Every structure is written in C-alpha cells, then in structure tokens.
C-alpha positions as CSV (number, residue, x, y, z in Angstrom):
1,M,-7.1,12.3,-10.8
2,S,-9.8,15.0,-10.6
3,A,-8.2,16.6,-7.6
4,M,-4.8,16.6,-9.1
5,R,-3.6,16.3,-12.7
6,V,-0.2,15.7,-14.2
7,E,0.6,18.6,-16.6
8,G,3.4,17.0,-18.3
9,I,7.1,16.3,-18.2
10,I,9.5,19.1,-17.6
11,L,13.0,18.7,-18.7
12,Y,15.3,20.7,-16.5
13,A,18.6,20.1,-18.2
14,A,21.3,21.7,-20.3
15,L,21.3,18.4,-22.3
16,G,17.9,17.3,-21.4
17,A,17.2,14.7,-24.1
18,G,20.4,12.8,-23.4
19,L,19.6,12.6,-19.7
20,V,16.1,11.4,-20.2
21,T,17.4,8.7,-22.5
22,G,19.8,7.6,-19.8
23,L,17.1,7.4,-17.1
24,V,14.8,5.5,-19.3
25,G,17.6,3.0,-19.7
26,I,17.8,2.6,-16.0
27,V,14.0,2.0,-15.7
28,E,13.9,-0.5,-18.6
29,S,17.2,-2.4,-18.2
30,G,16.2,-4.6,-15.3
31,A,13.3,-3.4,-13.3
32,K,11.8,-6.8,-12.6
33,D,15.2,-8.1,-11.5
34,V,15.6,-5.1,-9.2
35,F,12.2,-5.8,-7.6
36,L,13.0,-9.5,-7.1
37,E,16.2,-8.6,-5.4
38,A,14.4,-6.0,-3.2
39,T,12.4,-8.9,-1.6
40,R,15.6,-10.5,-0.3
41,P,17.1,-9.6,3.1
42,D,20.4,-8.8,1.6
43,F,19.0,-6.3,-1.0
44,Q,21.0,-3.1,-1.0
45,K,18.7,-0.1,-0.7
46,I,19.3,2.8,-3.0
47,P,20.8,5.8,-1.2
48,I,18.6,8.9,-1.9
49,G,18.6,12.4,-0.6
50,V,15.8,15.0,-0.4
51,L,17.2,18.4,-0.9
52,G,14.0,20.2,-0.1
53,F,11.2,22.2,-1.8
54,R,11.3,25.9,-2.2
55,D,8.0,27.5,-1.2
56,T,8.8,31.3,-1.5
57,G,5.8,33.3,-0.5
58,L,3.7,30.4,0.6
59,P,2.3,30.0,4.1
60,D,2.2,27.0,6.5
61,R,5.7,25.7,5.8
62,L,4.5,23.8,2.7
63,G,8.0,23.0,1.5
64,E,9.1,21.6,4.8
65,R,5.9,19.5,5.1
66,M,6.4,18.2,1.5
67,S,9.9,17.1,2.4
68,E,8.7,15.4,5.6
69,V,6.0,13.4,3.8
70,L,8.3,12.4,0.9
71,R,11.1,11.3,3.2
72,A,8.7,9.1,5.2
73,D,7.2,7.6,2.0
74,L,10.7,6.8,0.6
75,R,11.8,5.2,3.9
76,R,8.6,3.1,4.2
77,S,9.1,1.9,0.6
78,Q,12.0,-0.3,1.7
79,I,13.6,0.5,-1.7
80,F,15.5,3.6,-0.6
81,S,17.9,4.5,2.2
82,V,17.1,8.1,2.9
83,A,20.3,10.0,3.6
84,D,20.6,12.7,6.3
85,L,22.2,15.2,4.0
86,P,23.1,17.9,6.5
87,T,25.3,15.4,8.4
88,L,27.2,14.9,5.1
89,G,27.7,18.6,4.8
90,I,25.2,18.9,1.9
91,K,23.0,22.0,1.9
92,V,19.2,21.5,1.7
93,N,16.1,23.7,1.3
94,D,17.8,26.3,-0.9
95,V,18.4,24.5,-4.2
96,N,17.6,26.7,-7.1
97,G,18.4,24.4,-10.0
98,A,21.0,22.0,-11.4
99,E,24.1,22.4,-9.3
100,P,26.8,20.1,-10.6
101,A,29.1,20.6,-7.6
102,L,26.4,19.7,-5.2
103,F,25.5,16.6,-7.2
104,K,29.1,15.5,-7.3
105,Q,29.4,16.1,-3.5
106,A,26.4,13.9,-2.9
107,A,27.7,11.2,-5.2
108,D,31.1,11.2,-3.5
109,S,29.3,10.7,-0.2
110,G,27.5,7.6,-1.6
111,V,24.1,9.3,-2.3
112,G,23.3,8.3,-5.9
113,V,19.9,10.0,-6.2
114,L,18.8,13.5,-5.3
115,V,15.2,14.8,-5.2
116,W,14.1,18.4,-4.9
117,G,11.4,20.8,-6.1
118,H,9.6,24.1,-6.2
119,L,6.1,24.8,-4.8
120,F,4.2,27.9,-6.0
121,T,0.6,29.0,-6.6
122,R,-1.0,29.7,-10.0
123,E,-4.4,31.2,-9.6
124,A,-6.3,28.9,-7.3
125,D,-3.9,25.9,-7.8
126,L,-0.9,24.7,-6.0
127,V,1.9,23.7,-8.4
128,L,4.7,21.3,-7.7
129,D,7.7,21.0,-10.0
130,G,9.6,17.9,-8.7
131,Y,13.0,16.9,-10.0
132,V,15.2,13.9,-9.7
133,H,19.0,13.6,-10.5
134,D,20.5,10.2,-10.8
135,G,24.1,9.1,-10.5
136,G,25.9,12.4,-10.1
137,R,25.3,13.4,-13.8
138,E,26.2,17.0,-14.4
139,E,24.1,17.6,-17.4
140,G,20.8,18.0,-15.6
141,A,17.7,16.4,-14.1
142,V,14.3,15.2,-15.1
143,G,11.1,16.2,-13.4
144,K,7.3,16.4,-13.5
145,R,4.7,19.0,-12.7
146,Y,1.7,18.3,-10.5
147,V,-1.2,20.7,-10.2
148,G,-4.0,20.7,-7.7
149,A,-5.7,22.5,-4.8
150,T,-3.6,23.2,-1.7
151,P,-5.2,20.3,0.3
152,V,-3.5,17.8,-2.0
153,L,0.0,18.6,-0.9
154,R,0.4,15.2,0.7
155,L,-1.1,13.5,-2.3
156,M,1.6,15.3,-4.5
157,A,4.3,14.0,-2.2
158,H,2.8,10.5,-2.2
159,R,2.6,10.5,-6.0
160,L,6.2,11.7,-6.4
161,A,7.3,8.9,-4.0
162,D,5.3,6.3,-6.0
163,E,6.9,7.4,-9.2
164,L,10.4,7.1,-7.8
165,V,9.5,3.5,-6.6
166,Y,8.2,2.7,-10.0
167,R,11.3,4.2,-11.7
168,Y,13.6,1.8,-9.8
169,T,11.5,-1.3,-9.5
170,G,9.0,-1.3,-12.3
171,E,6.2,-1.9,-9.7
172,P,3.6,0.5,-8.2
173,G,4.4,2.2,-5.0
174,I,2.1,2.1,-2.0
175,A,2.1,5.8,-0.8
176,R,-1.3,6.5,-2.4
177,T,-3.0,3.3,-1.0
178,K,-5.6,3.4,1.8
179,I,-6.4,1.4,4.9
180,A,-9.9,0.6,6.0
181,F,-10.5,-0.2,9.6
182,V,-13.1,-0.3,12.4
183,S,-13.2,2.4,15.0
184,E,-15.3,2.5,18.1
185,Q,-17.1,5.9,18.5
186,R,-19.6,6.6,21.2
187,G,-20.4,3.0,21.8
188,S,-20.8,1.9,18.1
189,R,-18.2,0.5,15.8
190,E,-18.1,2.1,12.3
191,L,-16.0,1.8,9.2
192,Y,-13.3,4.3,8.5
193,V,-10.7,4.8,5.7
194,M,-7.4,6.5,6.2
195,D,-4.2,7.1,4.1
196,Y,-1.7,4.4,4.3
197,D,0.4,6.4,6.8
198,G,-2.6,7.0,9.1
199,D,-3.4,10.5,7.9
200,A,-6.9,11.9,7.1
201,P,-9.2,9.2,8.6
202,K,-12.7,9.5,7.2
203,Q,-15.9,7.8,8.5
204,V,-17.6,5.6,6.0
205,T,-20.6,4.2,7.9
206,A,-22.8,5.8,10.6
207,D,-25.3,3.1,11.7
208,G,-24.9,3.5,15.4
209,F,-24.4,-0.2,16.0
210,L,-21.7,-2.6,14.6
211,N,-20.0,-2.8,11.3
212,L,-17.0,-5.1,11.2
213,M,-14.4,-6.9,9.1
214,P,-14.0,-4.6,6.1
215,K,-12.4,-5.9,2.9
216,W,-11.6,-4.0,-0.4
217,S,-12.9,-4.8,-3.8
218,P,-10.1,-5.2,-6.3
219,D,-10.9,-1.9,-8.0
220,R,-10.8,0.0,-4.7
221,R,-14.3,1.4,-5.3
222,Y,-16.1,-0.6,-2.6
223,L,-15.8,-2.0,0.8
224,V,-17.5,-5.3,1.8
225,F,-18.2,-5.9,5.5
226,T,-20.3,-7.6,8.1
227,A,-23.2,-5.5,9.3
228,Y,-25.0,-6.3,12.5
229,R,-28.8,-5.9,12.0
230,T,-29.4,-7.4,15.5
231,R,-27.1,-9.2,18.0
232,S,-28.2,-12.5,16.5
233,K,-28.3,-11.5,12.8
234,Q,-25.4,-10.3,10.7
235,D,-25.5,-9.6,6.9
236,I,-22.7,-8.9,4.5
237,D,-23.1,-5.4,2.9
238,M,-21.1,-3.5,0.3
239,I,-20.7,0.2,0.2
240,E,-19.4,2.4,-2.7
241,L,-16.9,4.8,-1.2
242,A,-17.5,7.7,-3.7
243,S,-21.2,7.9,-3.3
244,G,-22.1,6.1,-0.1
245,K,-24.5,3.8,-1.9
246,R,-25.0,0.6,0.0
247,W,-26.2,-2.9,-0.8
248,T,-26.8,-6.1,1.1
249,L,-25.0,-9.0,-0.7
250,V,-25.5,-11.9,1.7
251,S,-28.5,-12.2,4.0
252,L,-28.7,-16.0,4.7
253,P,-30.2,-17.2,7.9
254,G,-27.9,-16.9,10.9
255,L,-24.5,-15.2,10.9
256,N,-22.7,-14.1,7.7
257,I,-19.2,-13.0,8.4
258,T,-15.5,-12.7,7.1
259,P,-16.1,-11.7,3.5
260,A,-13.3,-11.6,1.0
261,F,-13.3,-10.8,-2.8
262,S,-11.4,-13.0,-5.2
263,P,-8.5,-11.2,-7.0
264,D,-10.7,-10.6,-10.1
265,G,-13.7,-9.6,-8.1
266,S,-15.9,-12.3,-9.6
267,L,-16.5,-14.2,-6.4
268,L,-17.0,-13.3,-2.8
269,A,-15.9,-15.9,-0.2
270,F,-17.6,-15.7,3.2
271,A,-18.6,-17.8,6.2
272,T,-22.2,-18.5,7.2
273,S,-23.9,-20.4,10.0
274,Q,-27.0,-21.1,8.0
275,D,-26.1,-24.9,8.2
276,G,-25.8,-24.8,12.0
277,N,-22.1,-24.4,12.2
278,S,-19.9,-22.0,10.3
279,E,-19.1,-23.1,6.7
280,I,-17.4,-21.3,3.8
281,Y,-19.4,-20.4,0.7
282,T,-18.7,-18.3,-2.4
283,L,-21.1,-15.8,-4.0
284,D,-20.9,-15.2,-7.7
285,T,-21.0,-11.4,-7.9
286,R,-22.6,-11.4,-11.3
287,T,-25.2,-14.2,-11.1
288,K,-25.7,-14.0,-7.3
289,S,-25.5,-17.8,-7.1
290,V,-23.9,-19.3,-4.0
291,Q,-21.7,-22.4,-3.8
292,R,-20.8,-24.2,-0.6
293,L,-17.1,-25.1,-0.3
294,T,-16.7,-26.7,3.1
295,S,-18.8,-29.4,4.8
296,H,-17.6,-30.3,8.3
297,A,-18.9,-30.6,11.8
298,A,-16.2,-28.1,12.9
299,G,-16.3,-24.4,12.2
300,D,-14.7,-23.0,9.1
301,L,-14.3,-19.2,8.5
302,S,-11.9,-16.4,7.5
303,P,-11.3,-17.3,3.9
304,S,-8.3,-15.6,2.2
305,W,-7.6,-15.9,-1.5
306,S,-4.3,-16.8,-3.1
307,P,-3.1,-14.1,-5.6
308,T,-3.9,-16.5,-8.4
309,G,-7.5,-17.0,-7.2
310,R,-7.0,-20.8,-7.4
311,E,-6.8,-21.5,-3.7
312,L,-8.2,-20.3,-0.4
313,A,-6.6,-20.3,3.0
314,F,-9.1,-20.5,6.0
315,T,-9.4,-21.1,9.7
316,S,-10.9,-24.4,11.0
317,D,-11.0,-26.1,14.3
318,R,-11.6,-29.5,12.7
319,G,-8.3,-30.7,14.3
320,G,-9.4,-29.8,17.8
321,G,-8.2,-26.2,17.9
322,P,-8.0,-23.3,15.4
323,Q,-5.5,-24.0,12.6
324,I,-4.9,-22.8,9.1
325,Y,-6.0,-24.9,6.1
326,V,-5.7,-24.5,2.4
327,M,-8.1,-25.7,-0.3
328,S,-8.8,-25.3,-4.0
329,A,-11.2,-22.6,-5.0
330,D,-13.9,-25.2,-5.6
331,G,-13.5,-26.6,-2.1
332,S,-11.5,-29.7,-3.1
333,N,-7.9,-30.7,-2.0
334,V,-8.2,-29.6,1.6
335,R,-4.9,-29.7,3.5
336,R,-3.8,-28.6,6.9
337,L,-1.0,-26.0,6.8
338,T,-0.1,-25.1,10.4
339,F,1.0,-27.7,13.0
340,E,3.2,-25.6,15.3
341,G,1.2,-24.3,18.3
342,D,-2.3,-24.9,19.4
343,Y,-3.8,-21.7,17.9
344,N,-3.4,-20.3,14.4
345,A,-6.1,-18.2,12.8
346,A,-7.0,-15.2,10.6
347,P,-4.9,-16.1,7.5
348,A,-3.9,-13.4,5.0
349,W,-2.3,-14.5,1.8
350,S,0.5,-12.3,0.5
351,P,-0.1,-10.6,-2.9
352,R,3.3,-12.1,-4.0
353,G,2.0,-15.6,-3.0
354,N,5.1,-16.4,-1.0
355,W,3.7,-16.1,2.6
356,I,0.5,-16.5,4.5
357,A,0.3,-14.2,7.6
358,H,-1.8,-15.3,10.5
359,V,-2.4,-14.9,14.2
360,C,-0.4,-17.4,16.2
361,R,-0.4,-18.2,19.9
362,T,3.1,-18.6,21.4
363,A,4.3,-21.0,24.0
364,E,3.9,-18.1,26.5
365,R,0.2,-17.9,25.5
366,Q,0.6,-14.6,23.7
367,Y,-1.2,-13.8,20.5
368,K,1.3,-12.6,17.9
369,L,1.7,-12.5,14.1
370,C,3.5,-15.3,12.2
371,V,4.1,-15.9,8.5
372,I,4.3,-19.3,6.9
373,T,5.1,-20.4,3.4
374,P,2.2,-22.0,1.5
375,D,3.9,-25.3,1.5
376,G,4.3,-25.1,5.3
377,Q,8.1,-25.6,5.2
378,K,9.0,-22.3,6.8
379,R,7.3,-20.4,9.6
380,V,8.5,-17.1,11.3
381,Q,7.1,-15.1,14.2
382,I,7.3,-11.4,13.2
383,T,5.8,-9.6,16.2
384,S,6.6,-9.7,19.9
385,G,6.1,-7.7,23.0
386,P,3.0,-7.1,25.2
387,G,-0.7,-7.1,24.1
388,I,-2.7,-9.1,21.5
389,D,-1.8,-8.7,17.8
390,D,-4.6,-9.5,15.4
391,S,-6.1,-9.0,11.9
392,P,-3.1,-9.0,9.6
393,S,-3.5,-7.5,6.1
394,W,-0.8,-7.2,3.5
395,S,0.3,-4.1,1.6
396,P,-0.1,-4.5,-2.2
397,D,3.7,-4.7,-2.7
398,G,4.0,-7.6,-0.2
399,R,6.6,-5.8,1.8
400,H,4.5,-4.6,4.8
401,L,1.6,-5.7,7.0
402,V,-1.0,-3.7,8.8
403,F,-2.6,-5.2,12.0
404,S,-4.3,-4.2,15.2
405,S,-2.6,-4.5,18.6
406,T,-3.4,-3.8,22.3
407,G,0.3,-3.5,23.0
408,E,-0.2,0.1,24.3
409,G,-3.4,-0.6,26.1
410,A,-6.2,0.4,23.8
411,S,-6.4,-1.3,20.4
412,H,-4.6,0.6,17.7
413,I,-3.6,0.0,14.0
414,Y,0.1,-0.6,13.3
415,M,2.2,-1.1,10.2
416,I,5.3,-3.4,10.2
417,N,7.7,-4.6,7.6
418,S,7.2,-8.2,6.6
419,D,10.4,-9.2,8.3
420,G,9.1,-7.8,11.6
421,T,11.2,-4.5,11.6
422,E,10.0,-0.9,11.8
423,R,6.8,-1.2,13.7
424,E,4.8,2.1,13.4
425,R,1.5,3.1,15.0
426,L,-1.0,4.6,12.5
427,S,-4.2,5.3,14.4
428,S,-4.8,7.9,17.1
429,G,-7.7,9.0,19.2
430,G,-10.9,7.1,19.8
431,T,-11.2,4.1,22.1
432,H,-10.8,1.0,19.9
433,H,-9.4,0.6,16.4
434,T,-9.4,-2.9,14.8
435,S,-9.7,-5.0,11.6
436,P,-7.5,-3.1,9.2
437,S,-7.6,-3.9,5.5
438,W,-5.0,-2.6,3.1
439,S,-6.4,-1.4,-0.3
440,P,-5.0,-2.6,-3.6
441,A,-2.5,-0.2,-5.3
C-alpha cells in the first residue's frame, strides 16, 4: 500500500446515502451463495460495461489503457460478462457524471452494472476516481479514489477490478496476485515474478546456474525453491522478495527438491534422496526439525498440501509407474488416487479443496493437464493440442490454472480456466519459461 493509498470513499450521487445503503445490501445479502454458484458451470455471469476513463490533459492514452486493463481483469474473473457497449449504441469514453438516461439505456440492454472514472494529476501523483452504478438506479453511483505515482496505473485498475469481484462475491479477486516462474537466460535458469496477467516480469535470482521449482509462502513475502549448488547437489533455499535476503532451509545429503509450504506456513514439505531413493519429509519452519513421512523403495516426490493442511497429495512410482497418492499430513493413511492412464504426476491441490490438478499422459502418449476429485470419483482432461503441458498451479480463487507448455515450440507460461476454456499465453521473450507458481491473494 506504500505505492498507492486509498484516500476514502467518494459519494457521487444526488441521494448518495440511500444508494450506498442499497449497494451494501447487495454485498451482504448473499455473497457466499453468489460465490458458490459462480463455481458451477451454469452460473450466470453478471453483465458489466466499462464506459471509459476521462484523462483530459494526460499523456500516453492513460484512460484508454486503464479501460483495457480493467476489461481484461473483469473478463478473467469469470464473475462478469463484459459487454461491448458501442455495439449496443451506448457511448463510451466521454461520461462526465451520473447520466440517468445512459444508465437506463444500459439496463434496458441487459447491462446491470456500469463502471467509469476520471484520471488526473495532483502534484506528483496520479489520481483515479472510479465509480460503479448498479441496476439502472437513477439516483447516483458510488466510487473510490486511488492515489499513487503514474507507474501504478495498472495496479489501480487491478484494485478496482478486485473490489468489484469482492462486492459481488464476498471473496478476494486475483488481479493483484503474482506468478513466480523459471526463465532461461543466457544458459542459466533463474527465478522471475510477474503480474498475474504476464505484465512486468522481474528477475529474482541471478546465480548463473539453476534455480527451479519456486513456491510461495502463505504471506507472499518469500519464495522457496530448489537451488543447484553443483550438478549432483541441490539445496532448498528461501528468498525474501522485498529485500533479496536469502537462506538455505534444507541441505541434506543428496538431492533436495519440490518444496511446498503448508497453508499456515508452519511446515515445509519436500523430497530428498538422502535415504538413497526420493522420500517426502517435512521441515518445521520454527524448530527446524525434520520428519520423514514416506518410507518406500519407490520414489516419492512433489508433495502438495490440501487447503486444510490435513493431507498431502504426492507422486510415487510404487505401483510401477508415476501415479498420484494421498496421505495424511503425518504420513499415515496412504491411498492411491489415480488409476486411469500409466502416467499421472505433479499434483496441485485446489484452494477450494474440490480438485487436484496434475499432469496426465493420454492414450496418444501426450502429456496434458487433468483434474481429479480428491475421492477419485471424477476425472477430467482440461488441456489438449500439441506440445507438453506441465507444472499446474491454481489461482487463489480456484477458478484458474497456470502451467507451462511447449505447444508453440518453446516452453511458455499459460493461464486457463479450470474447465479448460480461455487459454491465454502470459510469458514472452527468452528461450524457456517453466514451473509457474501462483501467489496467494
């Protein structure tokens, strides 16, 4: 919040208090029910229109850029259906205030929510006054003011989108989340972090060798990852993103790979070959004590926590080929989850707890993404096409996945809806982008 601060609520209304009361009623009357319905295939998205953002006297098409980012955020949310207002005969980009006739025209066209705003400068700051009108009400609109330096234009749009998602679902939006990933640059593989939509990638490590498999801490302050000291020695390190300060958490003999924090951050699950083959352990992040969870002649790796922290999904070849297994957080109650196909690996448990995404090999010997329910009763393949799809990671709202794919030749990072629709490439440039990890909200 240091780069941008919320100055307060602006009431832009002839009868402002009454309108605010009405909108609060919408938010509180059934937000959780709305969210639960939004996870169903037959959920009816909320029609919304972006009227535009006045930017009189400002350079670089700031108002147009704000509209573009906001529309994309609202579309990706899966909560809203973003209307093409000009095709409905509704003017955009020149809204000066509450216009009852325009609001009624939109409502008559089936667009229940309108968003617009005003961008201007105040001393060294960029100011956004953003407004929302709901349901064709003629008495006015509610809005917020955001203030910050010009480079945070996209952050302002993301924040406005997230607040709209929260208003109608009671759940945080994902527009301000980040994605960590591995990028090959000049022969080395380093960690990067970018915005959830692929914008503004920033390099995190610069070792000149190999840093792989990043995962976020629950508070978003740290990344934990596998760092190659030599080709035969890998440790698990943690880096603080704000300061760049770095620690080695696990340096057991052999290979130490696939780290993952528990939902409360108290434990770090990982795989190590110190026992000869790969086994799964946990590290207590406070006491630094380790506990072995698996003990099998086969290889066990890639632990993924359930959202409750009571169970772990992992990959094991104890059945002859890589399959997904589930166990209690203390290593007991091991059960095989996947049976369809001869290769299932890299599990990622949904934050809603209802699906486990993983890499599956099809009958055509293609590596794609599948999702399976934790009871194993339902399994769905969600990607198709050329190339290898790998490393699934869930968005914090459970509605999207990010993954790497060689479908266009070089490996890139992609986003896809959890039902397999709206695949979108996020990464660009470089030669090899892999191992994406979506941050918490």
